[in-house]
Each structure stands twice: as structure tokens, then as C-alpha cells.
Backbone as XML, in Angstrom:
<?xml version="1.0"?>
<chain id="A" units="angstrom">
  <residue number="1" name="MET">
    <atom name="N" x="34.135" y="70.385" z="55.822"/>
    <atom name="CA" x="33.559" y="71.259" z="56.798"/>
    <atom name="C" x="32.703" y="72.306" z="56.082"/>
  </residue>
  <residue number="2" name="SER">
    <atom name="N" x="31.834" y="72.904" z="56.834"/>
    <atom name="CA" x="30.918" y="73.873" z="56.249"/>
    <atom name="C" x="31.555" y="75.265" z="56.209"/>
  </residue>
  <residue number="3" name="ALA">
    <atom name="N" x="31.096" y="76.069" z="55.263"/>
    <atom name="CA" x="31.599" y="77.440" z="55.134"/>
    <atom name="C" x="30.771" y="78.357" z="56.032"/>
  </residue>
  <residue number="4" name="THR">
    <atom name="N" x="31.459" y="79.263" z="56.695"/>
    <atom name="CA" x="30.793" y="80.210" z="57.582"/>
    <atom name="C" x="31.548" y="81.522" z="57.546"/>
  </residue>
  <residue number="5" name="LYS">
    <atom name="N" x="30.853" y="82.598" z="57.858"/>
    <atom name="CA" x="31.507" y="83.902" z="57.938"/>
    <atom name="C" x="32.162" y="84.100" z="59.302"/>
  </residue>
  <residue number="6" name="HIS">
    <atom name="N" x="31.950" y="83.189" z="60.206"/>
    <atom name="CA" x="32.509" y="83.265" z="61.562"/>
    <atom name="C" x="33.710" y="82.327" z="61.670"/>
  </residue>
  <residue number="7" name="THR">
    <atom name="N" x="34.792" y="82.703" z="60.992"/>
    <atom name="CA" x="35.948" y="81.799" z="60.891"/>
    <atom name="C" x="36.606" y="81.513" z="62.235"/>
  </residue>
  <residue number="8" name="ALA">
    <atom name="N" x="36.619" y="82.478" z="63.135"/>
    <atom name="CA" x="37.238" y="82.223" z="64.441"/>
    <atom name="C" x="36.467" y="81.140" z="65.195"/>
  </residue>
  <residue number="9" name="TRP">
    <atom name="N" x="35.135" y="81.223" z="65.170"/>
    <atom name="CA" x="34.328" y="80.190" z="65.826"/>
    <atom name="C" x="34.464" y="78.861" z="65.100"/>
  </residue>
  <residue number="10" name="GLN">
    <atom name="N" x="34.551" y="78.903" z="63.782"/>
    <atom name="CA" x="34.735" y="77.675" z="63.000"/>
    <atom name="C" x="36.026" y="76.984" z="63.426"/>
  </residue>
  <residue number="11" name="ARG">
    <atom name="N" x="37.115" y="77.729" z="63.487"/>
    <atom name="CA" x="38.413" y="77.155" z="63.886"/>
    <atom name="C" x="38.345" y="76.599" z="65.303"/>
  </residue>
  <residue number="12" name="HIS">
    <atom name="N" x="37.738" y="77.354" z="66.209"/>
    <atom name="CA" x="37.643" y="76.918" z="67.602"/>
    <atom name="C" x="36.854" y="75.614" z="67.716"/>
  </residue>
  <residue number="13" name="LEU">
    <atom name="N" x="35.697" y="75.570" z="67.083"/>
    <atom name="CA" x="34.861" y="74.372" z="67.166"/>
    <atom name="C" x="35.464" y="73.208" z="66.381"/>
  </residue>
  <residue number="14" name="ASP">
    <atom name="N" x="36.166" y="73.500" z="65.280"/>
    <atom name="CA" x="36.885" y="72.449" z="64.549"/>
    <atom name="C" x="37.941" y="71.791" z="65.441"/>
  </residue>
  <residue number="15" name="ALA">
    <atom name="N" x="38.667" y="72.618" z="66.183"/>
    <atom name="CA" x="39.713" y="72.090" z="67.066"/>
    <atom name="C" x="39.105" y="71.198" z="68.145"/>
  </residue>
  <residue number="16" name="ILE">
    <atom name="N" x="37.982" y="71.616" z="68.693"/>
    <atom name="CA" x="37.296" y="70.789" z="69.686"/>
    <atom name="C" x="36.852" y="69.483" z="69.043"/>
  </residue>
  <residue number="17" name="GLY">
    <atom name="N" x="36.265" y="69.566" z="67.861"/>
    <atom name="CA" x="35.811" y="68.363" z="67.165"/>
    <atom name="C" x="36.948" y="67.405" z="66.871"/>
  </residue>
  <residue number="18" name="GLU">
    <atom name="N" x="38.085" y="67.936" z="66.480"/>
    <atom name="CA" x="39.267" y="67.107" z="66.195"/>
    <atom name="C" x="39.720" y="66.363" z="67.455"/>
  </residue>
  <residue number="19" name="GLU">
    <atom name="N" x="39.789" y="67.072" z="68.559"/>
    <atom name="CA" x="40.218" y="66.437" z="69.803"/>
    <atom name="C" x="39.185" y="65.428" z="70.298"/>
  </residue>
  <residue number="20" name="LEU">
    <atom name="N" x="37.902" y="65.747" z="70.147"/>
    <atom name="CA" x="36.859" y="64.774" z="70.512"/>
    <atom name="C" x="37.010" y="63.498" z="69.685"/>
  </residue>
  <residue number="21" name="LEU">
    <atom name="N" x="37.313" y="63.656" z="68.410"/>
    <atom name="CA" x="37.524" y="62.491" z="67.552"/>
    <atom name="C" x="38.682" y="61.644" z="68.068"/>
  </residue>
  <residue number="22" name="HIS">
    <atom name="N" x="39.804" y="62.264" z="68.336"/>
    <atom name="CA" x="40.983" y="61.518" z="68.816"/>
    <atom name="C" x="40.698" y="60.801" z="70.129"/>
  </residue>
  <residue number="23" name="LEU">
    <atom name="N" x="40.075" y="61.502" z="71.059"/>
    <atom name="CA" x="39.795" y="60.893" z="72.354"/>
    <atom name="C" x="38.744" y="59.793" z="72.255"/>
  </residue>
  <residue number="24" name="SER">
    <atom name="N" x="37.765" y="59.979" z="71.384"/>
    <atom name="CA" x="36.752" y="58.931" z="71.227"/>
    <atom name="C" x="37.358" y="57.677" z="70.612"/>
  </residue>
  <residue number="25" name="ILE">
    <atom name="N" x="38.319" y="57.847" z="69.730"/>
    <atom name="CA" x="39.021" y="56.695" z="69.158"/>
    <atom name="C" x="39.884" y="56.034" z="70.227"/>
  </residue>
  <residue number="26" name="ALA">
    <atom name="N" x="40.561" y="56.841" z="71.021"/>
    <atom name="CA" x="41.408" y="56.295" z="72.072"/>
    <atom name="C" x="40.606" y="55.472" z="73.078"/>
  </residue>
  <residue number="27" name="CYS">
    <atom name="N" x="39.364" y="55.880" z="73.302"/>
    <atom name="CA" x="38.508" y="55.179" z="74.262"/>
    <atom name="C" x="37.579" y="54.169" z="73.583"/>
  </residue>
  <residue number="28" name="ASN">
    <atom name="N" x="37.623" y="54.123" z="72.256"/>
    <atom name="CA" x="36.770" y="53.229" z="71.475"/>
    <atom name="C" x="35.299" y="53.431" z="71.827"/>
  </residue>
  <residue number="29" name="VAL">
    <atom name="N" x="34.859" y="54.674" z="71.617"/>
    <atom name="CA" x="33.470" y="55.028" z="71.894"/>
    <atom name="C" x="32.967" y="55.924" z="70.758"/>
  </residue>
  <residue number="30" name="ARG">
    <atom name="N" x="31.737" y="55.709" z="70.344"/>
    <atom name="CA" x="31.128" y="56.530" z="69.292"/>
    <atom name="C" x="30.223" y="57.567" z="69.954"/>
  </residue>
  <residue number="31" name="LEU">
    <atom name="N" x="30.647" y="58.805" z="69.896"/>
    <atom name="CA" x="29.924" y="59.877" z="70.574"/>
    <atom name="C" x="28.535" y="60.105" z="69.996"/>
  </residue>
  <residue number="32" name="SER">
    <atom name="N" x="28.316" y="59.721" z="68.759"/>
    <atom name="CA" x="27.005" y="59.938" z="68.134"/>
    <atom name="C" x="26.004" y="58.840" z="68.466"/>
  </residue>
  <residue number="33" name="ASP">
    <atom name="N" x="26.445" y="57.772" z="69.131"/>
    <atom name="CA" x="25.511" y="56.716" z="69.530"/>
    <atom name="C" x="24.605" y="57.204" z="70.657"/>
  </residue>
  <residue number="34" name="PRO">
    <atom name="N" x="23.376" y="56.679" z="70.714"/>
    <atom name="CA" x="22.429" y="57.128" z="71.752"/>
    <atom name="C" x="22.971" y="56.952" z="73.165"/>
  </residue>
  <residue number="35" name="ASP">
    <atom name="N" x="22.733" y="57.918" z="74.007"/>
    <atom name="CA" x="23.057" y="57.921" z="75.441"/>
    <atom name="C" x="24.546" y="57.934" z="75.769"/>
  </residue>
  <residue number="36" name="VAL">
    <atom name="N" x="25.410" y="57.929" z="74.776"/>
    <atom name="CA" x="26.851" y="57.873" z="75.054"/>
    <atom name="C" x="27.313" y="59.119" z="75.796"/>
  </residue>
  <residue number="37" name="ILE">
    <atom name="N" x="26.931" y="60.295" z="75.321"/>
    <atom name="CA" x="27.358" y="61.544" z="75.975"/>
    <atom name="C" x="26.856" y="61.575" z="77.415"/>
  </residue>
  <residue number="38" name="ASP">
    <atom name="N" x="25.597" y="61.217" z="77.629"/>
    <atom name="CA" x="25.049" y="61.205" z="78.995"/>
    <atom name="C" x="25.830" y="60.247" z="79.890"/>
  </residue>
  <residue number="39" name="ARG">
    <atom name="N" x="26.160" y="59.085" z="79.384"/>
    <atom name="CA" x="26.921" y="58.118" z="80.187"/>
    <atom name="C" x="28.311" y="58.637" z="80.507"/>
  </residue>
  <residue number="40" name="ILE">
    <atom name="N" x="28.939" y="59.300" z="79.546"/>
    <atom name="CA" x="30.262" y="59.871" z="79.802"/>
    <atom name="C" x="30.154" y="60.959" z="80.864"/>
  </residue>
  <residue number="41" name="LEU">
    <atom name="N" x="29.149" y="61.816" z="80.751"/>
    <atom name="CA" x="28.972" y="62.881" z="81.738"/>
    <atom name="C" x="28.674" y="62.321" z="83.128"/>
  </residue>
  <residue number="42" name="ARG">
    <atom name="N" x="28.039" y="61.155" z="83.192"/>
    <atom name="CA" x="27.780" y="60.491" z="84.480"/>
    <atom name="C" x="29.011" y="59.729" z="84.970"/>
  </residue>
  <residue number="43" name="ASN">
    <atom name="N" x="30.120" y="59.872" z="84.239"/>
    <atom name="CA" x="31.395" y="59.250" z="84.606"/>
    <atom name="C" x="31.355" y="57.721" z="84.497"/>
  </residue>
  <residue number="44" name="ASP">
    <atom name="N" x="30.606" y="57.220" z="83.532"/>
    <atom name="CA" x="30.459" y="55.778" z="83.311"/>
    <atom name="C" x="31.477" y="55.306" z="82.282"/>
  </residue>
  <residue number="45" name="GLU">
    <atom name="N" x="32.627" y="54.847" z="82.772"/>
    <atom name="CA" x="33.700" y="54.391" z="81.881"/>
    <atom name="C" x="33.337" y="53.122" z="81.118"/>
  </residue>
  <residue number="46" name="THR">
    <atom name="N" x="32.284" y="52.418" z="81.535"/>
    <atom name="CA" x="31.923" y="51.183" z="80.841"/>
    <atom name="C" x="31.368" y="51.454" z="79.448"/>
  </residue>
  <residue number="47" name="VAL">
    <atom name="N" x="31.103" y="52.709" z="79.122"/>
    <atom name="CA" x="30.647" y="53.065" z="77.781"/>
    <atom name="C" x="31.772" y="52.854" z="76.755"/>
  </residue>
  <residue number="48" name="CYS">
    <atom name="N" x="32.993" y="52.821" z="77.225"/>
    <atom name="CA" x="34.157" y="52.688" z="76.341"/>
    <atom name="C" x="34.408" y="51.226" z="75.977"/>
  </residue>
  <residue number="49" name="GLY">
    <atom name="N" x="34.825" y="51.012" z="74.754"/>
    <atom name="CA" x="35.188" y="49.674" z="74.308"/>
    <atom name="C" x="36.613" y="49.319" z="74.669"/>
  </residue>
  <residue number="50" name="THR">
    <atom name="N" x="37.406" y="50.327" z="75.030"/>
    <atom name="CA" x="38.797" y="50.138" z="75.418"/>
    <atom name="C" x="39.024" y="50.826" z="76.754"/>
  </residue>
  <residue number="51" name="ARG">
    <atom name="N" x="39.626" y="50.118" z="77.682"/>
    <atom name="CA" x="39.912" y="50.732" z="78.987"/>
    <atom name="C" x="41.048" y="51.723" z="78.819"/>
  </residue>
  <residue number="52" name="ASN">
    <atom name="N" x="40.759" y="52.969" z="79.126"/>
    <atom name="CA" x="41.733" y="54.045" z="78.989"/>
    <atom name="C" x="41.341" y="55.160" z="79.963"/>
  </residue>
  <residue number="53" name="PRO">
    <atom name="N" x="41.658" y="54.985" z="81.244"/>
    <atom name="CA" x="41.227" y="55.960" z="82.253"/>
    <atom name="C" x="41.671" y="57.395" z="81.970"/>
  </residue>
  <residue number="54" name="ILE">
    <atom name="N" x="42.897" y="57.575" z="81.516"/>
    <atom name="CA" x="43.380" y="58.934" z="81.232"/>
    <atom name="C" x="42.637" y="59.522" z="80.042"/>
  </residue>
  <residue number="55" name="GLY">
    <atom name="N" x="42.502" y="58.744" z="78.985"/>
    <atom name="CA" x="41.765" y="59.208" z="77.807"/>
    <atom name="C" x="40.316" y="59.517" z="78.141"/>
  </residue>
  <residue number="56" name="PHE">
    <atom name="N" x="39.681" y="58.648" z="78.947"/>
    <atom name="CA" x="38.293" y="58.866" z="79.329"/>
    <atom name="C" x="38.148" y="60.159" z="80.142"/>
  </residue>
  <residue number="57" name="HIS">
    <atom name="N" x="39.052" y="60.375" z="81.072"/>
    <atom name="CA" x="39.016" y="61.593" z="81.890"/>
    <atom name="C" x="39.140" y="62.837" z="81.002"/>
  </residue>
  <residue number="58" name="LYS">
    <atom name="N" x="40.071" y="62.795" z="80.050"/>
    <atom name="CA" x="40.242" y="63.921" z="79.126"/>
    <atom name="C" x="38.997" y="64.100" z="78.260"/>
  </residue>
  <residue number="59" name="LEU">
    <atom name="N" x="38.427" y="62.994" z="77.794"/>
    <atom name="CA" x="37.218" y="63.049" z="76.976"/>
    <atom name="C" x="36.065" y="63.669" z="77.755"/>
  </residue>
  <residue number="60" name="ARG">
    <atom name="N" x="35.863" y="63.217" z="78.967"/>
    <atom name="CA" x="34.776" y="63.729" z="79.804"/>
    <atom name="C" x="34.943" y="65.229" z="80.060"/>
  </residue>
  <residue number="61" name="ASN">
    <atom name="N" x="36.153" y="65.640" z="80.406"/>
    <atom name="CA" x="36.412" y="67.062" z="80.649"/>
    <atom name="C" x="36.192" y="67.893" z="79.395"/>
  </residue>
  <residue number="62" name="LEU">
    <atom name="N" x="36.603" y="67.360" z="78.253"/>
    <atom name="CA" x="36.424" y="68.092" z="77.009"/>
    <atom name="C" x="34.946" y="68.203" z="76.647"/>
  </residue>
  <residue number="63" name="ILE">
    <atom name="N" x="34.175" y="67.159" z="76.879"/>
    <atom name="CA" x="32.741" y="67.233" z="76.602"/>
    <atom name="C" x="32.094" y="68.304" z="77.473"/>
  </residue>
  <residue number="64" name="MET">
    <atom name="N" x="32.449" y="68.343" z="78.736"/>
    <atom name="CA" x="31.885" y="69.375" z="79.615"/>
    <atom name="C" x="32.281" y="70.772" z="79.136"/>
  </residue>
  <residue number="65" name="ALA">
    <atom name="N" x="33.526" y="70.952" z="78.736"/>
    <atom name="CA" x="33.991" y="72.248" z="78.242"/>
    <atom name="C" x="33.328" y="72.591" z="76.906"/>
  </residue>
  <residue number="66" name="THR">
    <atom name="N" x="33.033" y="71.581" z="76.106"/>
    <atom name="CA" x="32.390" y="71.802" z="74.813"/>
    <atom name="C" x="31.026" y="72.448" z="74.982"/>
  </residue>
  <residue number="67" name="PHE">
    <atom name="N" x="30.266" y="71.997" z="75.966"/>
    <atom name="CA" x="28.958" y="72.608" z="76.210"/>
    <atom name="C" x="29.103" y="74.096" z="76.515"/>
  </residue>
  <residue number="68" name="ASN">
    <atom name="N" x="30.110" y="74.453" z="77.275"/>
    <atom name="CA" x="30.368" y="75.860" z="77.587"/>
    <atom name="C" x="30.694" y="76.639" z="76.312"/>
  </residue>
  <residue number="69" name="SER">
    <atom name="N" x="31.561" y="76.090" z="75.477"/>
    <atom name="CA" x="31.921" y="76.755" z="74.225"/>
    <atom name="C" x="30.722" y="76.885" z="73.296"/>
  </residue>
  <residue number="70" name="LEU">
    <atom name="N" x="29.913" y="75.853" z="73.214"/>
    <atom name="CA" x="28.732" y="75.907" z="72.349"/>
    <atom name="C" x="27.748" y="76.971" z="72.834"/>
  </residue>
  <residue number="71" name="ASN">
    <atom name="N" x="27.548" y="77.066" z="74.140"/>
    <atom name="CA" x="26.653" y="78.095" z="74.681"/>
    <atom name="C" x="27.166" y="79.498" z="74.369"/>
  </residue>
  <residue number="72" name="LYS">
    <atom name="N" x="28.478" y="79.699" z="74.486"/>
    <atom name="CA" x="29.054" y="81.000" z="74.148"/>
    <atom name="C" x="28.888" y="81.296" z="72.663"/>
  </residue>
  <residue number="73" name="ALA">
    <atom name="N" x="29.116" y="80.280" z="71.830"/>
    <atom name="CA" x="28.969" y="80.471" z="70.390"/>
    <atom name="C" x="27.528" y="80.812" z="70.032"/>
  </residue>
  <residue number="74" name="ILE">
    <atom name="N" x="26.582" y="80.137" z="70.640"/>
    <atom name="CA" x="25.166" y="80.423" z="70.380"/>
    <atom name="C" x="24.849" y="81.861" z="70.753"/>
  </residue>
  <residue number="75" name="ASP">
    <atom name="N" x="25.352" y="82.322" z="71.888"/>
    <atom name="CA" x="25.121" y="83.706" z="72.313"/>
    <atom name="C" x="25.717" y="84.712" z="71.334"/>
  </residue>
  <residue number="76" name="ARG">
    <atom name="N" x="26.869" y="84.377" z="70.759"/>
    <atom name="CA" x="27.590" y="85.352" z="69.936"/>
    <atom name="C" x="27.246" y="85.293" z="68.449"/>
  </residue>
  <residue number="77" name="ILE">
    <atom name="N" x="27.016" y="84.095" z="67.913"/>
    <atom name="CA" x="26.772" y="84.014" z="66.466"/>
    <atom name="C" x="25.410" y="83.426" z="66.115"/>
  </residue>
  <residue number="78" name="GLY">
    <atom name="N" x="24.692" y="82.935" z="67.113"/>
    <atom name="CA" x="23.344" y="82.445" z="66.891"/>
    <atom name="C" x="23.258" y="80.935" z="66.728"/>
  </residue>
  <residue number="79" name="PRO">
    <atom name="N" x="22.106" y="80.391" z="67.083"/>
    <atom name="CA" x="21.937" y="78.942" z="67.062"/>
    <atom name="C" x="21.991" y="78.328" z="65.664"/>
  </residue>
  <residue number="80" name="ASP">
    <atom name="N" x="21.502" y="79.028" z="64.662"/>
    <atom name="CA" x="21.515" y="78.457" z="63.310"/>
    <atom name="C" x="22.938" y="78.298" z="62.786"/>
  </residue>
  <residue number="81" name="GLU">
    <atom name="N" x="23.754" y="79.312" z="63.012"/>
    <atom name="CA" x="25.147" y="79.251" z="62.562"/>
    <atom name="C" x="25.909" y="78.157" z="63.314"/>
  </residue>
  <residue number="82" name="VAL">
    <atom name="N" x="25.689" y="78.055" z="64.626"/>
    <atom name="CA" x="26.359" y="77.025" z="65.423"/>
    <atom name="C" x="25.924" y="75.638" z="64.957"/>
  </residue>
  <residue number="83" name="LYS">
    <atom name="N" x="24.646" y="75.478" z="64.690"/>
    <atom name="CA" x="24.152" y="74.181" z="64.207"/>
    <atom name="C" x="24.803" y="73.811" z="62.880"/>
  </residue>
  <residue number="84" name="MET">
    <atom name="N" x="24.930" y="74.769" z="61.971"/>
    <atom name="CA" x="25.563" y="74.503" z="60.683"/>
    <atom name="C" x="27.018" y="74.069" z="60.878"/>
  </residue>
  <residue number="85" name="ILE">
    <atom name="N" x="27.731" y="74.772" z="61.738"/>
    <atom name="CA" x="29.138" y="74.446" z="61.983"/>
    <atom name="C" x="29.266" y="73.069" z="62.629"/>
  </residue>
  <residue number="86" name="THR">
    <atom name="N" x="28.497" y="72.829" z="63.688"/>
    <atom name="CA" x="28.648" y="71.563" z="64.419"/>
    <atom name="C" x="28.171" y="70.371" z="63.598"/>
  </residue>
  <residue number="87" name="THR">
    <atom name="N" x="27.149" y="70.552" z="62.785"/>
    <atom name="CA" x="26.700" y="69.462" z="61.926"/>
    <atom name="C" x="27.804" y="69.089" z="60.942"/>
  </residue>
  <residue number="88" name="GLY">
    <atom name="N" x="28.444" y="70.081" z="60.379"/>
    <atom name="CA" x="29.558" y="69.826" z="59.465"/>
    <atom name="C" x="30.705" y="69.107" z="60.149"/>
  </residue>
  <residue number="89" name="ILE">
    <atom name="N" x="31.019" y="69.504" z="61.364"/>
    <atom name="CA" x="32.103" y="68.865" z="62.119"/>
    <atom name="C" x="31.755" y="67.410" z="62.412"/>
  </residue>
  <residue number="90" name="MET">
    <atom name="N" x="30.528" y="67.169" z="62.865"/>
    <atom name="CA" x="30.126" y="65.788" z="63.196"/>
    <atom name="C" x="30.156" y="64.898" z="61.951"/>
  </residue>
  <residue number="91" name="GLU">
    <atom name="N" x="29.672" y="65.416" z="60.820"/>
    <atom name="CA" x="29.702" y="64.629" z="59.586"/>
    <atom name="C" x="31.133" y="64.341" z="59.154"/>
  </residue>
  <residue number="92" name="TRP">
    <atom name="N" x="31.989" y="65.334" z="59.238"/>
    <atom name="CA" x="33.403" y="65.178" z="58.881"/>
    <atom name="C" x="34.069" y="64.128" z="59.774"/>
  </residue>
  <residue number="93" name="ASN">
    <atom name="N" x="33.842" y="64.238" z="61.077"/>
    <atom name="CA" x="34.436" y="63.276" z="62.006"/>
    <atom name="C" x="33.906" y="61.863" z="61.776"/>
  </residue>
  <residue number="94" name="ASP">
    <atom name="N" x="32.608" y="61.723" z="61.505"/>
    <atom name="CA" x="32.045" y="60.400" z="61.223"/>
    <atom name="C" x="32.688" y="59.795" z="59.979"/>
  </residue>
  <residue number="95" name="ARG">
    <atom name="N" x="32.886" y="60.610" z="58.936"/>
    <atom name="CA" x="33.531" y="60.109" z="57.706"/>
    <atom name="C" x="34.977" y="59.712" z="57.979"/>
  </residue>
  <residue number="96" name="ARG">
    <atom name="N" x="35.695" y="60.529" z="58.716"/>
    <atom name="CA" x="37.105" y="60.223" z="59.026"/>
    <atom name="C" x="37.212" y="58.954" z="59.852"/>
  </residue>
  <residue number="97" name="ARG">
    <atom name="N" x="36.320" y="58.804" z="60.814"/>
    <atom name="CA" x="36.359" y="57.607" z="61.650"/>
    <atom name="C" x="36.040" y="56.366" z="60.822"/>
  </residue>
  <residue number="98" name="ALA">
    <atom name="N" x="35.059" y="56.476" z="59.930"/>
    <atom name="CA" x="34.685" y="55.343" z="59.077"/>
    <atom name="C" x="35.836" y="54.949" z="58.157"/>
  </residue>
  <residue number="99" name="LEU">
    <atom name="N" x="36.645" y="55.913" z="57.761"/>
    <atom name="CA" x="37.782" y="55.633" z="56.894"/>
    <atom name="C" x="39.037" y="55.253" z="57.679"/>
  </residue>
  <residue number="100" name="GLY">
    <atom name="N" x="38.957" y="55.277" z="59.001"/>
    <atom name="CA" x="40.116" y="54.937" z="59.825"/>
    <atom name="C" x="41.164" y="56.014" z="59.852"/>
  </residue>
  <residue number="101" name="LYS">
    <atom name="N" x="40.749" y="57.280" z="59.668"/>
    <atom name="CA" x="41.705" y="58.380" z="59.644"/>
    <atom name="C" x="41.522" y="59.286" z="60.845"/>
  </residue>
  <residue number="102" name="GLY">
    <atom name="N" x="41.314" y="58.696" z="61.994"/>
    <atom name="CA" x="41.055" y="59.494" z="63.181"/>
    <atom name="C" x="42.267" y="60.145" z="63.768"/>
  </residue>
  <residue number="103" name="GLY">
    <atom name="N" x="43.428" y="59.725" z="63.389"/>
    <atom name="CA" x="44.634" y="60.347" z="63.925"/>
    <atom name="C" x="45.172" y="59.575" z="65.111"/>
  </residue>
  <residue number="104" name="SER">
    <atom name="N" x="46.021" y="60.237" z="65.848"/>
    <atom name="CA" x="46.699" y="59.585" z="66.959"/>
    <atom name="C" x="45.738" y="59.357" z="68.127"/>
  </residue>
  <residue number="105" name="ALA">
    <atom name="N" x="46.082" y="58.404" z="68.935"/>
    <atom name="CA" x="45.246" y="58.063" z="70.086"/>
    <atom name="C" x="45.955" y="58.451" z="71.376"/>
  </residue>
  <residue number="106" name="VAL">
    <atom name="N" x="45.175" y="58.752" z="72.373"/>
    <atom name="CA" x="45.694" y="59.044" z="73.704"/>
    <atom name="C" x="45.658" y="57.752" z="74.497"/>
  </residue>
  <residue number="107" name="THR">
    <atom name="N" x="46.765" y="57.425" z="75.092"/>
    <atom name="CA" x="46.831" y="56.193" z="75.878"/>
    <atom name="C" x="47.220" y="56.524" z="77.300"/>
  </residue>
  <residue number="108" name="ASP">
    <atom name="N" x="47.251" y="55.494" z="78.130"/>
    <atom name="CA" x="47.655" y="55.685" z="79.521"/>
    <atom name="C" x="49.071" y="56.228" z="79.631"/>
  </residue>
  <residue number="109" name="ASP">
    <atom name="N" x="49.882" y="56.044" z="78.597"/>
    <atom name="CA" x="51.259" y="56.508" z="78.625"/>
    <atom name="C" x="51.394" y="57.980" z="78.273"/>
  </residue>
  <residue number="110" name="SER">
    <atom name="N" x="50.288" y="58.614" z="77.800"/>
    <atom name="CA" x="50.357" y="60.017" z="77.365"/>
    <atom name="C" x="50.525" y="60.967" z="78.519"/>
  </residue>
</chain>
């Protein structure tokens, strides 16, 4: 992850990134692929490689909440700092996913 003087925002956005990673693995969807976020926001479950209605619902809600958090962070610490933090989180999550270290998955039984 990237170093920042805004540790509270770093922790907050790291936690969101971690949960996005887990939910994306549970739904078998790559959030960095083109149009995936838009399809999730349009409530298109067919974007997922694994049927997981509960996981998809949680993922969709978290993505919507993430936009709110990012807007607040931009207002408080600035767009450059937010970009640095989020770029680091996305790179970290991509590496973890590629290594198969995404963590636990959310299933219909959760």
C-alpha cells in the first residue's frame, strides 16, 4: 500500500478495498475489467462468474457506498491524495487476487 499522511483515510479506504476484494472473489468478478462496475450498479448479476445473490447484493451496496466515501475523501484530503491511496489499494488487491490470497468468500450461507 502507499504511504500517506492521512492515515485515517488510508485505513478507511483499505478496509473498503479489502471487502471489495472478498466480495469480488465470492462473486467471481474482476472489478477492474471494463464496464464491470457499471453493470453491477445496473444490478446486472450476469456480470458474475459465480451465482451468489447475497454476495452480489453486498458487493453492489458496497460499491455504491464506496463512491460516497471517495467523494468525502476528495473533499477532505484532495483528489491527488485519494488517487494515490486508491491506486495503491487497487494494485495491492490485483496482486493478492493473482496470487490467490483474496481471503474468505461470502456465500449464500453467510
